[in-house]
N, C-alpha and C positions, 0 to 999 in steps of 0.2 A: 453487521456488528448488531447484536444485541446487546443491550442494557450498554454501546459504546455512550457516545457523543453524539457521531453519525448513522447510528440506530434513534436514537431520542430527535434528532432530525423527523429523519424519514420518517420513521410509522405517526406523528406528530400528526402526518394531511391521510391518512388510510382511508379519515371516515367523508369522506370529502367524495364518497358514491366511485364508481364506473369509472375509469377510466374509458378515455379515446385513445383513437388508432393514436398509439406513440410517434412523437418525431424522431425524423428520420437522419443521423447524423453517420457521415460516414458509413463504413461496409455494412453491411446487417448481422442486428445481435445474434451470437448465436446462443438458442434454449436450453441444451442439450447440461444434462442438472452433471455438478462438478464436483466430484464427494473423492475425500483423501483418502488416501488409501494406506498412506504409509505411519506412524506413531511419530510424533513429533519430538517428544520429552525420553531421551537418552543422556548414556555416561559422556560427561565431561571428556576428551581425552589431553595427559599431560600436555601430549608435543601430535603434531600433526608428521602422522611417517611420512615420509619420504613418496610414493602411489602413492595419494591419497593428494595429498597435496601437487603432484601429478600433475593431476585433473583439473583439479581448486585454480594451477594456474593458466592450463589451457583454455577455464572460462575465460580469465580476466583477459587473458590477452587474445581473445578472436570479441573479449567486447570492444576493445581501447586499440586493434589491428599491432598487438601487442606493445604497445608505449602504458603499461598502467600509470605512467602519473598524469593520462589525459580527466584521470580519474578528479583529481586536485579540484580541478576546477568548479567540478557540481558540489560540491561543499555546501555553496551561497543556487538555492537553485530560486522561480518559479515553472509554473504549471497551472496553463488553461487549457481543460476538459472540457466536451459534451457529451451526456449520457443521458441516461434515461434508467431512474431507479423503478426495479417489478420488485413488489410487494406482497407475493398468494399471485393471486389474478389481478393484481393494480400496477398497473406501468405510468409513467409518467418521466416528463423530459428533463436534462437534469445538468446545472452546471458547476463549477468546481475552480476556486484558484488554491495558487498552495504558495508560500513563503514561506522556504525553510534558509537556518542556517544549522550546517550538522556539528557539533553532534547534539545542541538539548534546546531550540527554537524552532519551534511549524507555528503555524496558522494557514486555517482553511477557512473560506466565505465559498455556502453552496447556497445557491440559487437556485429554487420551485415558485415556476412560475402557472402551476394548478394546483388550489384556482384564481386565486389570488399571488403578486409581486411580492413574494419573502425571503430575504436573505440572513443567511444563521452563521455565526460565523466561531466557533472554538482557535483557544493562541496556547502552546503546551510553550517553559519554560522548565528545563529540568524534568519534574517530576509534579508540579503544581499547575494548573492549568486557570481558563473561568470561558464563558462563552456568555454570544446575545445574539437574541433576534433579532429582529427587525420589525418587528408587528408588536412588539415586548416595550418599546420604548428607545430614547436614545441612550439613554441613563444607565440600561438594564444589564450589567455584565453579571452575572450571576458562576462564583465558586464549581468549580464542580468536584466531586464530594468523588470525597478515598475510592468508594464504592465504585467510581464508573473510570473512573480513572485506571484500577487494575484492567478495565476491559476496555479502554480507549487505546492506552499507550501501547500497550501491543500492534497496534493494526497499525500507527504512526510505526515504529520500528519495520514492520512491515515494510512500509512504504521506501524508510532509507533503503532499503533494502536492494528492494528495487529500480533505485535508483544509487545503487552502484557503490557509495564513496564505505558503505563500510567492510567490503572488501578488497578495501586495501592500509585496513587499522593494524594498527601494529598487532596486538592482543586476540588474533582471529584463535581457534582448533576448523577444524575439519574435518570429517567422518566417513567415511563412504557405508553408503544406505544398498541392505542386499539387495534386488533387484531380477525381477523377470525380464525385463526388458533392456537385455542387454544391448543390446542394437540399436534399439532405438534412446536410450537417455542413459544420461551421468546424473544418479542421482549422490544427492552428500546432504548434512545434519553441519552446519554453519552455527559458529558458537564465537562471535564480538561484545571483545571488556568482559562486564558479568552478563552481559543481557541472556538472557535463554533462549531453547535453540527457531534453526527455524528449516527446514530441509526445502533443498533447492532441488527443483530437475532443471538437465540444460540437452538441449537436443547436441543427443553427440555426431551429426557431422556438420551445424555449423557452430556448436557450443556456444550459442547465450542462451542464457538465464528462458523458462519457458513455463516454472511456474512457484510459488511459496507457497509452501505451509507452514501454517504454525495455530500457536494457541493459548489461548486467551479466556478469563470467564463472563461466564454467562449466567450469571445468580447464582453467582456461587458457583457453580459447578464450569470443570475444564467444557469449554468445544474448539475443536479444529476452525483454521479459516484460512482462506486458498484467497493468492491475488493469483487470472494468469494474465503473462503479459506473450500480446502479440504485436503484428505491425511494424515489427522490426529495421530501425531506421538511422543511421548516422548526423550523432547531435554535434557538431564542433570535433570530431573524429573522433567520437564516442557513439554506438550500438546500443542504444532502449529504444525500448516498444514504447507505440505512437495509440499503441489500441490497452486496457488496466478491465480486466474483473476483476469485482470485490463478491467474493461467493460470502453469507453470516450461514450458508447451509441451504436447502431443496428451498425452500420460498423463503430466499430473501437471497438477492441479486445485487447491484450496481455497475453498470455493463460504457464503458467510459469507453466510447465507440472515436476518439478523437483526442490526441492528449500534447498540446502544444506546449516548448519548453526556451527556456529564455537566460542562464549567466549570468547575474550582474555582477558587476569586483565588487560594491559592496549593499549594505541592506537596512539600511534605519531601522534596530531594531525598541526604536518606542512600536513601532505596526503592532510590537508582539505585547504586549502589555497597556493596550489597549484596544477597545472595541471599536 
């Protein structure tokens, strides 16, 4: 997430020196490059044609055991993640807590313990937000600047898609992408509401989403980022990834080797407004 709030946090620790052997979390980290191959941007169709909608519905039904209504409770969720950050040759353990209430509220707290314990939080309500670092004083809540929002919000929106919630939004459009991997993947360009599109890759055997490609701004330039999803398992009747890799380019990754979910009935909205 170059220039995003997420990367502002991660790159703050590059100068700490060479990282020791990273702490192991869950299954081993895959260091292979994640390179997007398809252009994300495209013309939004007026409607979704029947054949494409059938492909999309297969994905929706596969994740919900043929009961899409099961996604509704996922609008409010909490996540607990453990993994590591990789910036160039530097690797170190990282933890993350997410609290979210779709579609307007999202907060993440990052725990970094190398070289010292620091918690970095950021929160969005609609299209504005703030950030806070524990090493900068308890009252140092800093507004997120417009150029940072342009970079960070696409990451948050991609996280929403990974949670499956936008898949049941009323105002969606889907277009099929041409691919040479006909026997192994279904690739769709997906829009919800008035948001920019993302590219969904789904395994053609399981119909589970395995990758989400999206665009964001990095120093004013459009860049492609990706979430790679794996270790799919059911939670409350919905199949969700328990391993997530964020790729902001060949020299930066964030690998979440374990992801745990919780779906509270209610969330105190004040949590999105305070550090």
